[in-house]
C-alpha positions in Angstrom: 96.4 109.9 85.2 97.2 106.4 84.3 100.4 105.9 82.5 100.2 102.3 81.5 97.6 99.5 81.2 98.6 95.9 81.1 96.2 93.2 79.8 96.3 89.7 81.1 93.7 87.2 79.8 91.1 90.0 79.4 91.9 91.6 82.7 93.3 95.1 82.5 95.5 95.9 85.5 96.3 99.5 86.4 100.0 99.9 86.7 101.8 102.6 88.8 102.6 105.9 87.2 106.1 106.2 85.7 108.6 107.1 88.4 106.4 105.9 91.2 108.2 102.5 91.6 106.5 99.2 91.9 104.3 97.9 94.7 105.5 94.7 96.3 103.4 92.5 98.7 104.0 89.3 100.6 100.4 88.0 100.4 98.9 84.6 100.5 96.9 83.3 103.5 93.5 84.9 103.4 93.8 85.5 99.6 94.0 81.8 99.1 91.0 81.3 101.4 88.9 84.0 99.6 89.8 82.5 96.1 89.0 79.0 97.3 85.5 80.1 98.6 84.8 81.7 95.2 86.0 78.6 93.3 83.8 76.4 95.4 80.8 78.4 94.3 81.6 78.5 90.6 78.4 77.7 88.7 76.1 78.4 91.7 72.8 80.1 90.9 72.5 81.4 94.6 73.5 84.9 93.5 71.7 84.9 90.1 69.7 88.0 89.1 66.4 86.1 89.2 66.8 84.7 92.7 66.3 86.3 96.1 69.2 85.8 98.6 69.6 86.4 102.3 73.0 86.6 104.0 73.9 86.9 107.7 74.5 90.4 108.8 73.0 92.3 105.8 69.6 93.0 104.3 67.8 90.6 102.0 68.4 90.9 98.2 65.1 90.6 96.2 64.6 88.7 93.0 65.6 90.6 89.8 68.4 92.5 91.5 72.1 92.2 90.8 74.1 90.5 93.6 77.7 90.7 92.6 78.5 92.8 95.7 76.6 90.2 97.9 78.7 87.4 96.4 81.9 89.3 97.4 80.5 89.9 100.9 79.5 86.2 101.3 82.9 84.9 100.0 84.9 87.3 102.3 82.8 86.3 105.4 83.1 82.6 104.5 86.9 83.0 104.3 87.0 84.6 107.8 87.4 88.2 106.6 85.1 90.9 108.1 83.4 92.1 104.9 82.8 95.9 104.5 79.2 97.0 104.7 77.2 100.3 104.8 74.4 101.2 107.2 71.1 102.1 105.7 69.1 104.3 108.1 65.8 103.8 106.1 65.7 100.0 106.8 68.0 100.2 109.9 70.1 97.5 108.4 73.4 96.9 106.7 74.2 96.3 103.0 77.4 95.0 101.4 79.3 97.8 99.9 78.6 98.3 96.2 80.8 97.7 93.2 81.3 101.4 93.0 82.5 101.5 96.6 85.2 99.0 95.8 86.8 101.6 93.5 87.4 103.9 96.5 89.4 103.4 99.7 88.0 100.4 101.6 88.8 99.9 105.2 90.9 96.7 105.7 91.9 96.6 102.1 94.6 98.2 100.0 94.7 99.2 96.3 97.4 97.2 94.4 98.6 97.1 90.8 99.0 93.4 90.1 96.4 90.6 90.4 96.7 87.8 92.9 94.3 85.1 94.3 91.7 86.6 96.5 91.9 90.2 95.2 88.7 92.1 94.6 88.4 93.7 91.2 85.8 96.4 90.4 85.1 98.6 87.4 82.6 100.6 89.4 79.5 98.8 88.1 80.6 95.1 88.6 82.8 93.4 91.1 84.5 90.0 91.2 87.2 87.9 92.9 90.5 86.9 91.4 90.9 83.1 91.6 94.3 83.2 90.0 96.5 85.9 88.6 94.5 85.8 85.3 91.0 84.6 86.2 88.1 86.4 87.9 84.8 84.9 89.1 81.8 87.1 89.7 78.0 86.7 90.2 76.6 87.2 86.8 73.0 87.2 85.5 72.6 83.4 85.6 75.3 82.1 87.9 78.8 82.6 89.4 81.2 82.4 86.5 84.3 83.7 84.7 84.2 87.4 83.9 86.6 89.7 82.1 86.8 92.7 84.3 89.2 95.7 84.4 89.5 98.3 87.1 90.6 98.9 90.6 92.2 96.0 92.5 91.8 95.8 96.2 93.7 93.3 98.4 92.8 92.3 102.0 95.4 93.9 104.3 95.8 91.5 107.2 
């Protein structure tokens, strides 16, 4: 059960349960790279709902499909992080993990309780990347833009 919720610029962060102590991390490096990749794509329509998009190593996303998870996949790969993906036996291909998958344990990432650049934030139905400790970018209907998102925070564990 969650004991406390902290709001920062529209982003709700899940804080540790009382008595569990705080979580401390020495994290920059890849987080900066991930955030920089996301920032460099702000305003892009490449992941828009109405477009089709192909990415290396995963299946093709058709027009009129949400691509927030593909945006995360592409930004991680561009930053030099091996992005998590799932195998689909029907098409014998891989797909980026879903927004819902980002709320579970993800190999190579750890759940944290404070937002930093490069963190992945998911509420189970949408997923974005923190580009600061208060701002999140995500692939939305029309383009990559700012998004108010609360939920699970995952940090690359290098």
